[in-house]
PLY file of the C-alpha trace (Angstrom):
ply
format ascii 1.0
element vertex 357
property float x
property float y
property float z
element edge 356
property int vertex1
property int vertex2
end_header
-0.29 -9.73 27.21
0.63 -7.80 24.07
-1.78 -5.41 22.40
-2.60 -3.96 20.00
-1.73 -6.56 17.38
-1.61 -6.51 13.60
-2.50 -10.02 12.48
-1.21 -10.69 8.96
-2.79 -13.46 6.91
-0.27 -14.92 4.48
-2.92 -17.06 2.83
-4.94 -13.91 2.10
-1.90 -12.32 0.44
-1.45 -15.35 -1.80
-5.17 -15.46 -2.55
-5.13 -11.81 -3.59
-2.14 -12.41 -5.84
-4.21 -15.15 -7.45
-7.02 -12.65 -8.05
-4.52 -10.36 -9.79
-3.35 -13.19 -12.03
-6.91 -14.15 -12.95
-7.74 -10.53 -13.70
-4.66 -10.03 -15.91
-3.75 -13.55 -17.09
-1.47 -12.33 -19.88
0.58 -9.98 -17.70
3.52 -10.48 -15.40
3.06 -9.20 -11.86
5.29 -6.62 -10.21
4.04 -6.81 -6.62
4.47 -3.46 -4.87
5.92 -3.95 -1.38
7.27 -0.47 -0.67
6.69 1.26 2.69
7.27 -1.95 4.66
4.82 -3.74 2.35
2.11 -1.20 3.19
2.72 -1.85 6.88
2.52 -5.64 6.60
6.26 -6.37 6.95
8.63 -6.16 4.00
10.55 -9.44 4.09
7.70 -11.58 5.41
5.32 -10.25 2.77
7.86 -10.91 0.02
8.23 -14.48 1.23
4.45 -14.91 1.23
4.31 -13.52 -2.32
7.34 -15.42 -3.57
5.50 -16.48 -6.74
5.28 -12.85 -7.93
7.39 -12.13 -11.00
9.02 -9.11 -9.38
8.79 -6.79 -6.41
8.54 -3.01 -6.52
10.10 -0.86 -3.80
10.53 2.89 -3.61
14.09 3.19 -2.35
17.46 1.50 -2.40
17.37 0.59 1.30
14.18 -1.41 0.76
15.69 -3.34 -2.14
18.85 -4.10 -0.19
16.77 -5.26 2.80
14.97 -7.76 0.56
18.27 -9.08 -0.78
19.63 -9.38 2.77
16.51 -11.38 3.65
17.32 -13.83 0.86
14.75 -12.67 -1.70
15.95 -13.61 -5.18
13.05 -12.29 -7.27
13.55 -9.35 -9.59
13.39 -6.13 -7.56
12.59 -2.78 -9.17
13.58 0.56 -7.57
10.53 2.62 -8.47
12.25 5.94 -7.68
15.60 4.85 -9.11
18.94 5.94 -7.65
20.35 9.38 -6.98
24.13 9.03 -6.78
26.95 6.99 -8.26
27.35 5.21 -4.92
23.69 4.21 -4.85
23.91 3.05 -8.44
26.92 0.87 -7.68
25.17 -0.70 -4.70
22.12 -1.35 -6.86
24.31 -3.04 -9.45
25.91 -5.27 -6.83
22.47 -6.30 -5.57
21.14 -6.82 -9.12
18.30 -4.35 -8.73
16.36 -2.96 -11.69
16.27 0.82 -12.02
13.42 3.11 -12.94
15.00 6.06 -14.74
12.94 9.24 -14.81
15.39 12.18 -15.00
18.29 13.22 -17.18
20.48 13.24 -14.05
19.79 9.51 -13.73
20.67 9.06 -17.40
23.96 10.84 -16.69
24.65 8.31 -13.93
23.93 5.40 -16.27
26.25 6.77 -18.94
29.01 7.15 -16.37
28.47 3.73 -14.76
31.34 1.37 -14.08
32.14 -0.63 -17.21
31.25 -3.87 -15.38
27.85 -2.64 -14.10
24.76 -4.04 -15.76
21.16 -2.89 -15.29
17.69 -3.67 -16.47
16.03 -0.28 -16.82
12.42 0.87 -16.76
12.28 4.23 -18.54
9.45 6.29 -17.09
7.25 8.60 -19.15
5.20 11.35 -17.52
1.84 11.05 -19.25
0.02 13.48 -16.96
0.75 12.62 -13.33
3.37 15.40 -13.19
5.33 13.63 -10.50
8.09 11.48 -11.99
9.03 10.71 -15.57
10.29 12.27 -18.78
7.90 14.75 -20.26
6.46 13.87 -23.65
8.65 16.38 -25.48
11.79 14.94 -23.88
11.00 11.26 -24.33
12.57 10.74 -27.77
15.86 12.22 -26.58
15.81 10.11 -23.39
15.01 6.99 -25.43
17.97 7.53 -27.75
20.34 8.15 -24.87
19.32 5.13 -22.81
19.61 2.85 -25.84
23.24 3.88 -26.20
24.09 3.09 -22.56
26.39 0.07 -22.51
25.35 -0.77 -18.97
21.69 -1.31 -19.94
20.97 -4.96 -20.75
17.19 -4.70 -21.08
14.82 -1.78 -21.40
11.16 -1.45 -20.47
8.74 1.47 -20.49
6.54 2.54 -17.60
4.08 5.26 -16.65
1.76 5.90 -13.71
-1.96 6.64 -13.76
-3.07 9.64 -11.73
-6.76 8.79 -11.28
-7.35 5.23 -12.42
-10.13 4.77 -9.84
-12.14 7.55 -11.53
-13.92 6.43 -14.69
-14.39 10.10 -15.63
-10.80 11.10 -14.96
-7.73 11.55 -17.15
-6.89 7.88 -17.66
-8.03 7.66 -21.32
-5.80 10.61 -22.20
-2.85 9.12 -20.32
-3.30 5.76 -22.04
-3.49 7.46 -25.43
-0.28 9.41 -24.81
1.57 6.31 -23.59
0.30 4.26 -26.52
1.32 6.86 -29.05
4.85 7.05 -27.65
5.43 3.38 -26.93
3.26 1.06 -29.02
5.76 0.76 -31.87
8.79 0.24 -29.65
10.08 -3.34 -29.16
9.99 -3.35 -25.36
7.79 -4.57 -22.55
5.45 -1.97 -21.07
3.78 -1.37 -17.70
0.90 0.96 -16.83
-1.70 -0.57 -14.52
-1.62 -0.07 -10.77
-4.34 -1.76 -8.68
-7.10 0.62 -9.76
-5.96 0.52 -13.37
-5.85 -3.25 -13.31
-9.45 -3.46 -12.08
-10.97 -0.62 -14.10
-9.05 -0.31 -17.38
-8.45 -3.63 -19.23
-6.43 -1.78 -21.89
-3.90 -0.85 -19.19
-3.06 -4.51 -18.48
0.02 -4.67 -20.65
3.14 -6.83 -20.24
3.46 -5.96 -16.55
0.88 -4.92 -13.94
1.86 -3.29 -10.65
-0.69 -4.15 -7.94
-0.23 -2.69 -4.50
-3.36 -2.04 -2.45
-5.36 -4.96 -3.83
-2.65 -7.42 -2.80
-3.41 -6.43 0.78
-7.11 -7.14 0.35
-8.45 -3.61 0.00
-10.52 -2.45 -2.95
-8.72 0.18 -5.05
-11.95 1.54 -6.55
-14.93 3.26 -4.91
-17.68 1.45 -6.78
-16.68 -2.14 -5.96
-16.00 -3.58 -2.52
-13.20 -5.97 -1.63
-15.79 -8.72 -1.34
-17.09 -7.99 -4.83
-13.53 -8.22 -6.15
-12.93 -11.45 -4.18
-10.17 -9.81 -2.14
-9.40 -10.86 1.44
-7.99 -8.44 4.04
-4.42 -9.35 4.87
-4.12 -7.14 7.97
-6.49 -7.15 10.92
-5.63 -4.57 13.56
-6.94 -5.67 16.95
-6.68 -4.68 20.57
-8.50 -5.34 23.84
-10.72 -3.56 26.32
-8.73 -2.57 29.41
-11.47 -0.73 31.32
-15.25 -0.30 31.36
-16.94 2.77 32.82
-20.48 3.89 33.60
-21.01 7.42 32.28
-24.06 9.49 33.20
-26.01 11.46 30.64
-24.26 14.77 29.98
-20.83 13.67 31.17
-17.89 14.11 28.80
-15.45 11.43 27.71
-11.77 11.99 26.96
-9.71 15.11 26.34
-11.72 18.34 26.04
-15.00 16.40 26.39
-15.68 16.69 22.68
-18.29 13.91 23.12
-20.87 13.90 25.89
-23.11 10.99 26.67
-26.62 11.66 25.33
-28.02 9.11 27.81
-26.59 7.03 30.64
-23.93 5.01 28.81
-21.39 2.24 29.14
-17.98 3.20 27.76
-15.13 0.80 27.05
-11.51 1.87 26.92
-9.58 0.12 24.15
-5.79 -0.11 24.34
-4.96 1.68 21.08
-4.21 5.25 20.13
-2.26 7.51 17.86
0.97 6.16 19.36
0.06 2.90 17.64
-0.95 4.52 14.36
-4.67 4.79 15.12
-5.09 8.44 14.05
-5.97 11.11 16.59
-8.41 12.71 14.17
-10.78 9.74 14.12
-14.08 11.37 14.92
-16.87 10.02 17.08
-18.88 7.49 15.12
-15.91 5.67 13.59
-16.88 1.97 13.47
-15.12 -0.76 15.46
-16.04 -4.35 16.24
-16.23 -5.56 19.84
-16.52 -9.34 19.98
-17.67 -9.18 16.36
-20.48 -6.68 17.06
-20.22 -3.24 15.50
-20.13 -0.16 17.71
-18.45 3.23 17.51
-15.61 5.36 18.81
-16.61 8.22 21.11
-14.52 11.21 22.13
-10.97 12.06 21.17
-8.40 9.35 20.46
-5.53 9.55 22.96
-1.94 8.41 22.51
-2.59 4.98 24.01
-6.35 4.68 24.48
-9.60 5.06 22.59
-13.13 5.11 24.05
-15.87 3.03 22.43
-19.59 2.92 23.15
-20.65 -0.34 24.81
-24.16 0.76 25.76
-25.68 -1.81 23.41
-23.16 -4.46 24.47
-23.80 -4.79 28.23
-22.04 -8.17 28.41
-18.72 -6.83 27.13
-15.90 -7.25 29.62
-12.27 -6.36 30.15
-10.04 -8.38 27.83
-12.60 -8.61 25.02
-11.30 -8.20 21.47
-11.70 -4.95 19.56
-11.13 -4.95 15.79
-10.14 -1.55 14.40
-10.02 -2.66 10.76
-9.49 -5.82 8.75
-11.52 -9.01 8.95
-15.18 -7.98 9.05
-14.47 -4.25 8.89
-12.81 -2.86 5.76
-10.16 -0.18 6.16
-11.91 1.57 3.26
-14.98 1.97 5.42
-13.06 3.15 8.48
-10.65 5.61 6.83
-13.10 8.43 5.98
-13.83 8.90 9.69
-10.23 10.08 10.02
-10.34 12.13 6.83
-7.89 9.80 5.14
-7.62 6.73 2.90
-6.99 3.06 3.58
-3.40 3.36 2.31
-2.48 5.71 5.14
-4.12 3.58 7.82
-2.35 0.35 6.97
1.01 2.03 6.28
0.82 4.00 9.50
0.84 1.38 12.25
3.73 2.07 14.61
6.65 -0.10 15.63
5.18 -0.87 19.02
2.26 -2.75 17.43
2.95 -6.49 17.67
2.83 -8.16 14.25
1.67 -11.77 14.14
1.59 -13.92 11.02
-0.92 -16.61 10.14
-0.45 -18.86 7.15
3.26 -18.19 6.66
0 1
1 2
2 3
3 4
4 5
5 6
6 7
7 8
8 9
9 10
10 11
11 12
12 13
13 14
14 15
15 16
16 17
17 18
18 19
19 20
20 21
21 22
22 23
23 24
24 25
25 26
26 27
27 28
28 29
29 30
30 31
31 32
32 33
33 34
34 35
35 36
36 37
37 38
38 39
39 40
40 41
41 42
42 43
43 44
44 45
45 46
46 47
47 48
48 49
49 50
50 51
51 52
52 53
53 54
54 55
55 56
56 57
57 58
58 59
59 60
60 61
61 62
62 63
63 64
64 65
65 66
66 67
67 68
68 69
69 70
70 71
71 72
72 73
73 74
74 75
75 76
76 77
77 78
78 79
79 80
80 81
81 82
82 83
83 84
84 85
85 86
86 87
87 88
88 89
89 90
90 91
91 92
92 93
93 94
94 95
95 96
96 97
97 98
98 99
99 100
100 101
101 102
102 103
103 104
104 105
105 106
106 107
107 108
108 109
109 110
110 111
111 112
112 113
113 114
114 115
115 116
116 117
117 118
118 119
119 120
120 121
121 122
122 123
123 124
124 125
125 126
126 127
127 128
128 129
129 130
130 131
131 132
132 133
133 134
134 135
135 136
136 137
137 138
138 139
139 140
140 141
141 142
142 143
143 144
144 145
145 146
146 147
147 148
148 149
149 150
150 151
151 152
152 153
153 154
154 155
155 156
156 157
157 158
158 159
159 160
160 161
161 162
162 163
163 164
164 165
165 166
166 167
167 168
168 169
169 170
170 171
171 172
172 173
173 174
174 175
175 176
176 177
177 178
178 179
179 180
180 181
181 182
182 183
183 184
184 185
185 186
186 187
187 188
188 189
189 190
190 191
191 192
192 193
193 194
194 195
195 196
196 197
197 198
198 199
199 200
200 201
201 202
202 203
203 204
204 205
205 206
206 207
207 208
208 209
209 210
210 211
211 212
212 213
213 214
214 215
215 216
216 217
217 218
218 219
219 220
220 221
221 222
222 223
223 224
224 225
225 226
226 227
227 228
228 229
229 230
230 231
231 232
232 233
233 234
234 235
235 236
236 237
237 238
238 239
239 240
240 241
241 242
242 243
243 244
244 245
245 246
246 247
247 248
248 249
249 250
250 251
251 252
252 253
253 254
254 255
255 256
256 257
257 258
258 259
259 260
260 261
261 262
262 263
263 264
264 265
265 266
266 267
267 268
268 269
269 270
270 271
271 272
272 273
273 274
274 275
275 276
276 277
277 278
278 279
279 280
280 281
281 282
282 283
283 284
284 285
285 286
286 287
287 288
288 289
289 290
290 291
291 292
292 293
293 294
294 295
295 296
296 297
297 298
298 299
299 300
300 301
301 302
302 303
303 304
304 305
305 306
306 307
307 308
308 309
309 310
310 311
311 312
312 313
313 314
314 315
315 316
316 317
317 318
318 319
319 320
320 321
321 322
322 323
323 324
324 325
325 326
326 327
327 328
328 329
329 330
330 331
331 332
332 333
333 334
334 335
335 336
336 337
337 338
338 339
339 340
340 341
341 342
342 343
343 344
344 345
345 346
346 347
347 348
348 349
349 350
350 351
351 352
352 353
353 354
354 355
355 356
């Protein structure tokens, strides 16, 4: 018996890609599959999303792993490359490069005469993370146009707070538009939140990540309201049931004590599986489809849940930590984190099972 399990729904991934296409029908889709496809499995997710126009990964190793797995779609290295050796390997694998520093421009200018790249020149419009600053963009643009190794050029930026309607997105869009609107190249701005919230950000290419995995990227609309289906359901089983008297503590340091005589179930999941230790008492879980809560401190391999209102629960019963019926967006705040971190953080000892190919 293997638990916990991360059940991945390939049909849900494809459905969510369809939602992206309906939302931005005039845009091509660069599906973001970095960080092991947000914990869903890099190669398997790419195969499920084979109809995407391109895949986005952070690092060279991820792009090479997709090529080794037989993926032939366009692959974009969102952080680019950082040495001549990496650049040569990217050329051999026919990977697109995001270029965001003058050091990377130096590499392009010194590339092997036979190397050819499609390049996404990144502008920093306010994120202050990667990209050429506004004052440097014209110089970078002139230099990259002269690079003989560049066969096609696109422009890209990243929104810092697209989920916030009162944030800096209008200013970022204005800066990007002023710099790029007159240039004869394809452009990309919208991440998942930008795609949902800012129609003017849906340019030639959109870059969905979180919404592909069935999680809402915005606080004011649920996944259900956006017609998104969770692709990952993290489940485990009860391995013990205990009677706990009122006043007795549960788990390390007894940070939770039973307010009344209680029934406590021990679920086989813990921070060794990527279920964070800092989940506080009250975090929701589903036991046999019925909602209850975590009590006490999460251990490396085990988590206690309150079964007092579920007296028929028994050893072997299913516990859903997040996914189908329980959004990761709802669970994450109980660990002081966000859904991204939960789904990316499952450990290697969690069994991954695919439904729907």
